[in-house]
Backbone as CSV, one residue per row, in Angstrom:
resi,resn,N_x,N_y,N_z,CA_x,CA_y,CA_z,C_x,C_y,C_z
1,MET,21.179,-4.997,21.998,21.105,-4.077,20.861,22.038,-4.524,19.734
2,GLN,23.244,-4.938,20.141,24.225,-5.371,19.156,23.753,-6.614,18.410
3,SER,23.034,-7.504,19.124,22.530,-8.722,18.478,21.483,-8.375,17.414
4,TRP,20.654,-7.352,17.706,19.653,-6.918,16.722,20.330,-6.329,15.492
5,ILE,21.378,-5.543,15.721,22.116,-4.946,14.595,22.777,-6.041,13.770
6,ALA,23.377,-7.024,14.460,24.037,-8.133,13.763,23.032,-8.927,12.942
7,LEU,21.842,-9.159,13.508,20.796,-9.883,12.783,20.356,-9.097,11.553
8,PHE,20.223,-7.793,11.717,19.823,-6.934,10.596,20.853,-6.986,9.473
9,VAL,22.124,-6.872,9.840,23.199,-6.910,8.843,23.221,-8.262,8.133
10,GLU,23.015,-9.336,8.905,22.996,-10.681,8.335,21.858,-10.835,7.324
11,GLN,20.681,-10.337,7.693,19.527,-10.415,6.798,19.728,-9.531,5.573
12,LEU,20.373,-8.389,5.774,20.650,-7.477,4.670,21.544,-8.148,3.637
13,LYS,22.554,-8.868,4.096,23.470,-9.564,3.195,22.757,-10.681,2.433
14,ALA,21.729,-11.256,3.058,20.997,-12.363,2.435,19.910,-11.890,1.473
15,THR,19.733,-10.593,1.370,18.691,-10.044,0.498,18.998,-10.356,-0.967
16,THR,18.030,-10.897,-1.685,18.229,-11.261,-3.086,18.083,-10.042,-3.990
17,TRP,18.538,-10.166,-5.214,18.445,-9.041,-6.157,16.992,-8.760,-6.523
18,LEU,16.156,-9.805,-6.485,14.736,-9.591,-6.767,14.092,-8.723,-5.693
19,GLU,14.474,-8.967,-4.422,13.926,-8.161,-3.331,14.403,-6.718,-3.450
20,TRP,15.676,-6.537,-3.811,16.202,-5.185,-4.017,15.432,-4.460,-5.116
21,LEU,15.173,-5.175,-6.212,14.456,-4.568,-7.336,13.039,-4.174,-6.923
22,ALA,12.376,-5.057,-6.183,11.026,-4.762,-5.705,11.029,-3.541,-4.794
23,VAL,12.049,-3.429,-3.955,12.159,-2.290,-3.039,12.362,-0.987,-3.821
24,ILE,13.257,-1.005,-4.790,13.534,0.196,-5.590,12.273,0.666,-6.322
25,LEU,11.571,-0.286,-6.939,10.335,0.053,-7.643,9.256,0.529,-6.668
26,GLY,9.220,-0.063,-5.469,8.250,0.342,-4.465,8.478,1.758,-3.992
27,VAL,9.735,2.126,-3.787,10.060,3.502,-3.395,9.673,4.469,-4.505
28,ALA,9.987,4.091,-5.740,9.624,4.946,-6.878,8.112,5.131,-6.954
29,GLU,7.362,4.062,-6.696,5.906,4.153,-6.754,5.359,5.141,-5.748
30,VAL,5.808,5.061,-4.506,5.244,5.932,-3.479,5.671,7.383,-3.685
31,LEU,6.867,7.606,-4.234,7.289,8.967,-4.537,6.443,9.562,-5.665
32,LEU,6.087,8.725,-6.639,5.207,9.171,-7.714,3.800,9.438,-7.194
33,ALA,3.354,8.626,-6.231,2.041,8.853,-5.626,2.036,10.152,-4.846
34,ARG,3.092,10.406,-4.102,3.196,11.653,-3.344,3.153,12.856,-4.278
35,ALA,3.794,12.714,-5.450,3.812,13.800,-6.428,2.529,13.858,-7.255
36,ASN,1.597,12.930,-6.979,0.301,12.912,-7.674,0.470,12.630,-9.170
37,LYS,1.375,11.684,-9.505,1.674,11.340,-10.888,1.094,9.960,-11.224
38,VAL,0.437,9.873,-12.379,-0.218,8.625,-12.770,0.778,7.498,-13.021
39,TRP,2.056,7.827,-13.238,3.062,6.796,-13.486,3.307,5.902,-12.271
40,LEU,2.710,6.273,-11.131,2.825,5.397,-9.968,2.253,4.019,-10.256
41,TYR,1.246,3.932,-11.138,0.570,2.660,-11.372,1.408,1.638,-12.139
42,PRO,1.974,1.969,-13.312,2.810,0.949,-13.969,4.029,0.564,-13.139
43,THR,4.587,1.541,-12.417,5.725,1.250,-11.545,5.316,0.299,-10.433
44,GLY,4.157,0.569,-9.844,3.661,-0.275,-8.765,3.313,-1.681,-9.222
45,ILE,2.766,-1.800,-10.422,2.427,-3.124,-10.962,3.683,-3.975,-11.109
46,ALA,4.757,-3.367,-11.605,6.019,-4.101,-11.763,6.550,-4.577,-10.406
47,ALA,6.503,-3.681,-9.395,6.973,-4.047,-8.056,6.116,-5.153,-7.460
48,THR,4.834,-5.086,-7.706,3.898,-6.050,-7.124,4.075,-7.443,-7.707
49,LEU,4.332,-7.528,-8.994,4.532,-8.828,-9.626,5.720,-9.567,-9.007
50,ILE,6.777,-8.812,-8.705,7.938,-9.415,-8.052,7.578,-9.835,-6.623
51,SER,6.830,-8.960,-5.931,6.451,-9.231,-4.545,5.589,-10.487,-4.425
52,LEU,4.735,-10.736,-5.407,3.881,-11.932,-5.381,4.724,-13.196,-5.235
53,TYR,5.779,-13.261,-6.009,6.661,-14.436,-5.962,7.366,-14.544,-4.612
54,LEU,7.904,-13.436,-4.112,8.672,-13.450,-2.876,7.806,-13.758,-1.659
55,LEU,6.604,-13.206,-1.617,5.723,-13.435,-0.474,5.242,-14.883,-0.391
56,LEU,5.065,-15.492,-1.549,4.632,-16.882,-1.573,5.713,-17.791,-0.988
57,GLN,6.974,-17.402,-1.166,8.079,-18.209,-0.666,8.133,-18.256,0.860
58,VAL,7.600,-17.200,1.526,7.667,-17.157,2.991,6.292,-17.386,3.636
59,ALA,5.329,-17.835,2.841,3.993,-18.221,3.336,3.207,-17.072,3.953
60,LEU,3.399,-15.843,3.453,2.544,-14.727,3.863,1.391,-14.661,2.864
61,TYR,0.401,-15.510,3.087,-0.657,-15.713,2.101,-1.588,-14.512,1.963
62,ALA,-1.922,-13.861,3.077,-2.785,-12.680,2.981,-2.062,-11.544,2.273
63,GLU,-0.774,-11.420,2.559,0.029,-10.425,1.852,0.090,-10.758,0.356
64,PHE,0.146,-12.035,0.038,0.136,-12.463,-1.363,-1.174,-12.043,-2.029
65,LEU,-2.298,-12.334,-1.357,-3.603,-11.927,-1.890,-3.703,-10.413,-1.992
66,LEU,-3.134,-9.721,-0.995,-3.134,-8.262,-1.003,-2.433,-7.725,-2.246
67,ASN,-1.315,-8.324,-2.586,-0.575,-7.846,-3.750,-1.306,-8.152,-5.049
68,GLY,-2.044,-9.287,-5.083,-2.897,-9.537,-6.238,-3.974,-8.477,-6.353
69,TYR,-4.522,-8.084,-5.190,-5.519,-7.008,-5.142,-4.895,-5.696,-5.608
70,TYR,-3.633,-5.450,-5.224,-2.937,-4.238,-5.661,-2.929,-4.129,-7.181
71,ILE,-2.680,-5.254,-7.845,-2.622,-5.224,-9.304,-3.975,-4.846,-9.889
72,VAL,-5.045,-5.464,-9.357,-6.397,-5.146,-9.833,-6.712,-3.674,-9.601
73,MET,-6.438,-3.184,-8.375,-6.729,-1.796,-8.053,-5.829,-0.826,-8.799
74,SER,-4.625,-1.256,-9.120,-3.720,-0.403,-9.890,-4.243,-0.197,-11.311
75,VAL,-4.741,-1.283,-11.909,-5.330,-1.171,-13.247,-6.565,-0.264,-13.201
76,TYR,-7.409,-0.485,-12.161,-8.604,0.352,-11.991,-8.217,1.802,-11.763
77,GLY,-7.238,2.046,-10.863,-6.804,3.403,-10.562,-6.171,4.086,-11.760
78,TRP,-5.380,3.339,-12.514,-4.736,3.873,-13.715,-5.806,4.372,-14.693
79,TYR,-6.823,3.567,-14.892,-7.921,3.951,-15.777,-8.693,5.142,-15.203
80,HIS,-8.948,5.108,-13.886,-9.760,6.138,-13.239,-9.072,7.500,-13.265
81,TRP,-7.733,7.491,-13.204,-6.991,8.751,-13.168,-6.892,9.403,-14.545
82,ILE,-6.871,8.591,-15.587,-6.663,9.129,-16.942,-7.904,9.876,-17.410
83,LYS,-7.699,10.965,-18.153,-8.832,11.716,-18.690,-9.617,10.838,-19.664
84,LYS,-10.928,10.876,-19.513,-11.789,10.042,-20.356,-12.773,10.930,-21.102
85,ARG,-12.842,10.742,-22.426,-13.820,11.435,-23.258,-13.857,12.938,-23.004
86,GLY,-12.698,13.520,-22.908,-12.619,14.966,-22.756,-12.942,15.477,-21.368
87,GLN,-13.233,14.586,-20.414,-13.531,15.015,-19.057,-12.248,15.322,-18.313
88,PRO,-12.285,16.236,-17.332,-11.078,16.527,-16.557,-10.679,15.340,-15.702
89,ALA,-9.407,15.254,-15.357,-8.911,14.163,-14.516,-9.567,14.244,-13.136
90,VAL,-9.636,13.096,-12.473,-10.216,13.043,-11.136,-9.401,13.925,-10.182
91,GLN,-10.093,14.743,-9.396,-9.414,15.666,-8.492,-9.170,15.026,-7.125
92,VAL,-8.105,15.454,-6.462,-7.834,15.035,-5.095,-8.920,15.620,-4.195
93,ALA,-9.451,14.820,-3.271,-10.529,15.296,-2.400,-10.593,14.455,-1.140
94,TYR,-11.399,14.910,-0.180,-11.683,14.129,1.011,-12.788,13.125,0.703
95,ALA,-12.756,11.975,1.370,-13.790,10.962,1.175,-15.114,11.441,1.776
96,ASN,-16.205,11.123,1.090,-17.515,11.477,1.631,-18.019,10.348,2.545
97,LYS,-19.225,10.523,3.088,-19.772,9.556,4.038,-19.897,8.165,3.419
98,ARG,-20.403,8.103,2.185,-20.569,6.813,1.504,-19.222,6.118,1.317
99,GLU,-18.215,6.866,0.931,-16.888,6.294,0.714,-16.277,5.814,2.032
100,TRP,-16.564,6.495,3.143,-16.075,6.049,4.442,-16.741,4.748,4.857
101,ILE,-18.030,4.629,4.578,-18.733,3.385,4.904,-18.127,2.219,4.134
102,ILE,-17.875,2.436,2.838,-17.253,1.393,2.013,-15.857,1.056,2.543
103,THR,-15.113,2.088,2.931,-13.767,1.892,3.463,-13.779,1.012,4.704
104,LEU,-14.675,1.314,5.648,-14.758,0.534,6.884,-15.230,-0.890,6.625
105,LEU,-16.108,-1.059,5.648,-16.553,-2.405,5.277,-15.383,-3.217,4.721
106,ILE,-14.582,-2.576,3.882,-13.408,-3.259,3.322,-12.466,-3.684,4.441
107,VAL,-12.236,-2.773,5.407,-11.311,-3.068,6.502,-11.788,-4.253,7.340
108,PHE,-12.999,-4.162,7.876,-13.430,-5.153,8.871,-13.985,-6.437,8.240
109,ALA,-14.724,-6.299,7.133,-15.192,-7.512,6.455,-14.003,-8.246,5.835
110,GLY,-13.079,-7.469,5.262,-11.882,-8.074,4.677,-11.026,-8.764,5.716
111,TRP,-10.896,-8.147,6.893,-10.109,-8.736,7.979,-10.696,-10.093,8.387
112,GLY,-12.013,-10.115,8.600,-12.657,-11.366,9.000,-12.568,-12.436,7.933
113,LEU,-12.820,-12.050,6.687,-12.777,-13.014,5.583,-11.385,-13.598,5.408
114,LEU,-10.380,-12.735,5.430,-9.012,-13.209,5.255,-8.586,-14.118,6.409
115,TYR,-8.989,-13.771,7.623,-8.639,-14.599,8.783,-9.212,-16.009,8.626
116,VAL,-10.477,-16.082,8.237,-11.125,-17.387,8.051,-10.409,-18.190,6.969
117,LEU,-10.077,-17.533,5.870,-9.374,-18.213,4.781,-7.997,-18.711,5.225
118,LEU,-7.297,-17.868,5.983,-5.948,-18.230,6.408,-5.934,-19.417,7.360
119,ILE,-6.859,-19.430,8.326,-6.824,-20.526,9.307,-7.382,-21.832,8.751
120,ASN,-8.178,-21.743,7.700,-8.798,-22.956,7.158,-8.098,-23.521,5.924
121,PHE,-7.407,-22.670,5.185,-6.862,-23.131,3.904,-5.354,-22.915,3.742
122,THR,-4.684,-22.407,4.775,-3.234,-22.199,4.670,-2.549,-22.678,5.944
123,GLN,-1.233,-22.632,5.930,-0.435,-22.967,7.109,0.108,-21.698,7.757
124,SER,-0.609,-20.596,7.627,-0.159,-19.316,8.175,0.051,-19.412,9.680
125,THR,1.158,-18.843,10.143,1.450,-18.799,11.580,1.046,-17.465,12.198
126,VAL,0.619,-16.518,11.366,0.238,-15.177,11.856,-1.066,-14.728,11.189
127,PRO,-2.148,-15.501,11.280,-3.365,-15.185,10.521,-4.027,-13.865,10.892
128,VAL,-4.113,-13.545,12.179,-4.766,-12.297,12.598,-3.988,-11.092,12.108
129,TRP,-2.698,-11.132,12.326,-1.792,-10.046,11.962,-1.749,-9.858,10.449
130,ASP,-1.552,-10.948,9.756,-1.449,-10.917,8.296,-2.747,-10.394,7.669
131,ALA,-3.876,-10.851,8.187,-5.171,-10.429,7.657,-5.420,-8.943,7.896
132,TRP,-5.036,-8.432,9.076,-5.238,-7.014,9.395,-4.403,-6.113,8.492
133,VAL,-3.139,-6.464,8.307,-2.267,-5.680,7.421,-2.870,-5.592,6.026
134,SER,-3.385,-6.694,5.541,-3.920,-6.736,4.185,-5.241,-5.988,4.053
135,SER,-6.153,-6.149,5.018,-7.466,-5.505,4.896,-7.365,-3.987,4.975
136,THR,-6.496,-3.462,5.836,-6.338,-2.011,5.915,-5.664,-1.468,4.653
137,ALA,-4.747,-2.242,4.097,-4.120,-1.817,2.842,-5.110,-1.879,1.683
138,TRP,-6.007,-2.886,1.680,-7.066,-2.949,0.659,-7.861,-1.650,0.647
139,ALA,-8.267,-1.218,1.844,-9.061,0.006,1.949,-8.267,1.218,1.464
140,GLY,-6.983,1.267,1.831,-6.143,2.381,1.397,-5.988,2.437,-0.106
141,MET,-5.812,1.281,-0.729,-5.665,1.242,-2.186,-6.951,1.665,-2.891
142,TRP,-8.091,1.300,-2.329,-9.371,1.713,-2.915,-9.510,3.232,-2.867
143,LEU,-9.134,3.823,-1.740,-9.190,5.281,-1.609,-8.180,5.962,-2.532
144,LEU,-7.000,5.355,-2.684,-5.994,5.916,-3.582,-6.495,5.922,-5.018
145,ALA,-7.134,4.834,-5.425,-7.651,4.738,-6.789,-8.694,5.822,-7.061
146,ARG,-9.408,6.244,-6.015,-10.419,7.292,-6.152,-9.859,8.666,-5.814
147,ARG,-8.562,8.739,-5.607,-7.833,9.970,-5.301,-8.380,10.667,-4.059
148,LYS,-8.581,9.893,-3.005,-9.043,10.433,-1.741,-7.860,10.538,-0.780
149,ILE,-7.749,11.672,-0.112,-6.587,11.947,0.730,-6.440,10.956,1.876
150,GLU,-7.565,10.398,2.332,-7.512,9.461,3.461,-6.792,8.158,3.130
151,ASN,-6.467,7.951,1.853,-5.725,6.739,1.497,-4.418,6.655,2.274
152,TRP,-3.790,7.823,2.514,-2.511,7.834,3.228,-2.681,7.346,4.669
153,VAL,-3.810,7.672,5.280,-4.069,7.246,6.656,-4.214,5.723,6.730
154,LEU,-5.054,5.160,5.841,-5.276,3.711,5.849,-4.006,2.946,5.488
155,LEU,-3.274,3.451,4.504,-2.039,2.772,4.112,-1.014,2.800,5.234
156,ASN,-0.994,3.892,6.014,-0.021,3.943,7.103,-0.427,3.094,8.300
157,ILE,-1.723,2.881,8.503,-2.142,1.914,9.521,-1.614,0.533,9.135
158,SER,-1.764,0.198,7.855,-1.252,-1.077,7.353,0.266,-1.155,7.488
159,ASN,0.958,-0.084,7.097,2.420,-0.053,7.177,2.919,-0.245,8.600
160,LEU,2.241,0.374,9.556,2.658,0.314,10.947,2.690,-1.120,11.457
161,PHE,1.718,-1.926,11.052,1.673,-3.326,11.473,2.528,-4.221,10.576
162,ALA,2.722,-3.795,9.320,3.467,-4.621,8.372,4.966,-4.654,8.665
163,ILE,5.502,-3.568,9.207,6.952,-3.492,9.443,7.445,-4.633,10.343
164,PRO,6.887,-4.810,11.556,7.364,-5.936,12.379,6.994,-7.302,11.810
165,LEU,5.883,-7.383,11.085,5.488,-8.661,10.488,6.505,-9.115,9.444
166,LEU,6.899,-8.204,8.582,7.867,-8.533,7.532,9.230,-8.870,8.125
167,TYR,9.623,-8.137,9.161,10.899,-8.437,9.826,10.848,-9.816,10.476
168,HIS,9.698,-10.140,11.077,9.501,-11.450,11.696,9.663,-12.579,10.678
169,LYS,9.266,-12.290,9.417,9.354,-13.290,8.352,10.677,-13.200,7.578
170,ASN,11.639,-12.453,8.125,12.984,-12.330,7.552,13.017,-11.623,6.191
171,LEU,11.972,-10.864,5.877,11.995,-10.022,4.680,12.447,-8.628,5.104
172,VAL,13.725,-8.551,5.461,14.232,-7.340,6.101,14.154,-6.113,5.193
173,MET,14.456,-6.289,3.894,14.413,-5.139,3.003,12.979,-4.694,2.733
174,PHE,12.040,-5.633,2.733,10.636,-5.248,2.609,10.204,-4.459,3.848
175,ALA,10.740,-4.829,5.010,10.437,-4.085,6.232,11.006,-2.671,6.150
176,VAL,12.228,-2.560,5.645,12.852,-1.244,5.468,12.053,-0.417,4.462
177,LEU,11.646,-1.048,3.365,10.833,-0.357,2.362,9.541,0.152,2.992
178,THR,8.897,-0.685,3.800,7.636,-0.292,4.412,7.833,0.872,5.373
179,LEU,8.973,0.903,6.067,9.296,2.036,6.933,9.443,3.312,6.108
180,ILE,10.105,3.186,4.949,10.246,4.341,4.048,8.876,4.800,3.563
181,LEU,8.023,3.825,3.205,6.680,4.150,2.737,5.879,4.850,3.838
182,PHE,6.082,4.421,5.080,5.393,5.039,6.213,5.741,6.525,6.308
183,VAL,7.031,6.834,6.209,7.483,8.221,6.310,6.989,9.045,5.116
184,VAL,7.126,8.477,3.919,6.703,9.197,2.717,5.196,9.441,2.730
185,ALA,4.435,8.481,3.253,2.979,8.638,3.304,2.565,9.816,4.174
186,ILE,3.330,10.084,5.226,3.042,11.250,6.074,3.172,12.522,5.252
187,PHE,4.275,12.616,4.501,4.464,13.784,3.637,3.430,13.811,2.522
188,GLY,3.067,12.607,2.014,2.067,12.524,0.957,0.738,13.108,1.389
189,TYR,0.346,12.830,2.629,-0.922,13.351,3.156,-0.903,14.882,3.124
190,TYR,0.169,15.472,3.608,0.231,16.934,3.665,0.381,17.553,2.275
191,ASP,1.068,16.860,1.367,1.164,17.353,-0.010,-0.209,17.373,-0.677
192,TRP,-0.972,16.286,-0.491,-2.315,16.222,-1.082,-3.237,17.250,-0.425
193,ARG,-3.032,17.504,0.866,-3.837,18.505,1.562,-3.603,19.887,0.949
194,LYS,-2.343,20.159,0.618,-2.031,21.432,-0.038,-2.717,21.526,-1.394
195,ILE,-2.778,20.405,-2.118,-3.440,20.391,-3.430,-4.920,20.727,-3.271
196,ILE,-5.566,20.126,-2.264,-6.991,20.378,-2.020,-7.227,21.845,-1.682
197,ILE,-6.381,22.396,-0.805,-6.514,23.803,-0.414,-6.326,24.716,-1.623
198,LYS,-5.325,24.418,-2.465,-5.060,25.218,-3.647,-6.237,25.165,-4.618
199,GLU,-6.810,23.966,-4.809,-7.947,23.816,-5.723,-9.165,24.576,-5.204
200,ARG,-9.358,24.568,-3.883,-10.493,25.285,-3.301,-10.315,26.794,-3.459
201,LEU,-9.105,27.287,-3.246,-8.847,28.709,-3.412,-9.045,29.130,-4.872
202,THR,-8.583,28.263,-5.796,-8.750,28.568,-7.216,-10.232,28.602,-7.594
203,HIS,-10.995,27.658,-7.002,-12.444,27.597,-7.283,-13.154,28.845,-6.778
204,PHE,-12.807,29.278,-5.572,-13.459,30.455,-4.994,-13.064,31.741,-5.718
205,ALA,-11.820,31.734,-6.256,-11.342,32.937,-6.951,-11.944,33.079,-8.343
206,SER,-12.385,31.962,-8.923,-12.913,32.001,-10.287,-14.383,32.431,-10.318
């Protein structure tokens, strides 16, 4: 146990200021997402740009692609959340059958595609693991952009596998950040559930 603590402290001391900045912005992003605030997107884009550089340094290629996907989905989500042409903002809701089918396609097709890319075009030492973390997060980000409550479930599946992967790659603060995101996502799910219940009660009362 003491050796694990010593290793953690050693890795903590080796954490660069860029990693610290990415972690701080990442925490801010998930707190804004939990609060259902559109500012989560510009904050997340800034954190992701830093993460792209850091992940490339440790050869987590699927995670690198995932973060590039985050930027695309963040721009899409930012646009999707903003009121357009006098229409009301997108409401928090549960995913329908069609959205679940798309979600599962993203997870499993993405997992297979990323695995093939990793074993054929990179020197990845963890292709199955890396691909799974990324494909489940892809699905979660798509649901988040559409303001579907199930995004928290998919993102936490990704987080659960990402924590030991990041620690294995000596990105200790990213692992700590992901643990924080895991906990916050649990609260985020219940916060969004309250929003849905409140909106339904308001609809029935009107």
